[in-house]
C-alpha positions, 0 to 999 in steps of 0.5 A: 500500500505504501508503494501505491501511495508513493506512486500517487504522490509522485504523479500528483506532485508532478501534476499540481506542483504545489499544495492544495488548500483544503476546502470547508469540512476537509482536513489538509490531507483531503479527509472529510469529517462526516459522521454519516455515510455519504453514500447511504446516510447511515450513522458511522460506527467504524472505518467502513459503513456497516450498511453499504460497505463504503469507506467512512472517510472519502479522500477528495484529492488527486493523489487518492484518485490515482491511488484508487486507479492503481489499486483497482488495476493491480487488484484486477491483474492479481485476480486474473493471474489466479483465474486464467490458469484454472480456467484453462486447465481446471475449469471445473475446479474454478466453477465449483469454487466460485459456486461454493462461495470462494469469490475474492480470489477470482474474477467473477464470471460476468466481469471475465465474460465482458473482458474476454468478449471485448478482447475477442472482437477487438482482436478480430477487428484489428487483426482482421483474420476473419475478414478477406482472403490470404494473399496466397488464396487471392493469387490462386483465384487470380490464376484460376480466373485468367484460366477460365477467361481464356477457356471462355474465349476459346469456347466463344470462338468455337461457337461461332462456327458450330451448329445443331447439337454441337452449338447447344453443347457449347452454349451449355459449357459457356453458361457454366463457365460464365457462372464460375467466373462470376463466382470467382470474382465475387469471392475475390471481392470479399463476397460469398461463393454462394449467390443467394437470390432474395426474390422468393425470400420474405421482404425483410430478408430480401432487403438484407440480401440486396444490401449484402450483394451491393455492399458486403463490407457494410453488412459484415460491419453491421453483423459484427457490431450486432454480434458484439452488442448482443453477445450476452444473449448467448448465456440465456440461450445456452443455460436451458440446454445445460439444464437438459443434461440434469433435468429436474435435479435438486442439487444443480440449479439454474444458478450453477448452470449459468456460472458454468456457461459463463465461464465456458464462454469466457474460455471460448472467447479467449480461444478465438483471440489466440486463434486470431493471433496465430492466424495473423502471424502465419501459424495456421496449423496451430490456429487450426489445432485450437479448435480441437480444444473445446470438447476437451475443455467442456469435458473437464469443466463438466466433470469438475463442476458437477462431480461426474464420473468419466462416462457421465461427463463423456456423454454429456460432453457429446450432447453439449457439443451438439447443443453448442452448435444449435446455440451458435445457429440460434445466435447467428439467426438473432444477429441477422434478424437484428441487422435486417430490422435496423 
């Protein structure tokens, strides 16, 4: 604590350059002299308010501000280095200890979820691993496009002198080749290899399809923005599926499942961050191997959180992996639907 105060003194001394005169009701060191809690009004009987927990005497100095800042930063850092190793290797132990009431040592699942989701979308936006094609793939597409264009020119030349059944066969080949060329050009420009026709789609979806075909970058940005804003929806979407693994259990209630789901999503978000980093640095093999970890992590978290045997954890892992794909599909539909109505 003394080191933090020394750092705060150095910062504030450099900023102010002189002593600050105390205001009315304050001592020279910035302490207030109240007898009731400034937060809830409860009469004070100690150094902390027994009703709301706020410190009895607030410090209204710049030194105190920097002290609180550094204390909060170092406290978060200390907790995260105790939380992340358990989240990675012993997720069931972390989840069970938090559920049982061991809270002060670890970052809460909600705080860690917000941090990991923010980090995930920041990494995707900055490194752009999920946007666009690698340069090698673009070069291969360019070669394929030139090859198809040359073949199309040859077929069109042959078509001029052909007739009857030969002309019909050449027309069919030309049509197919032109469709392939359009697909390659669409992929090179950042679009999808599948061309979706919105003519028979509902009006709200047809509008989104038309916008995506005209400006795919705008639609991608809107979908990513919606995914970040509504990422919390994955939690209530996932909890009912975890409940199905322990139906009507009196031992494991919805609170247990919610903590389990939230910590699990934290790990998956951080796994995406690692994958994006490896992908952007060219370590694509390692990035691909990371996607083998989720079932293993789910197995260990289930086994530790719910005190399951190997077989009980294994069959629930297989079911939960399928449920996870369903949740991802539901969330994707939600994100697309929100984007369509904006």
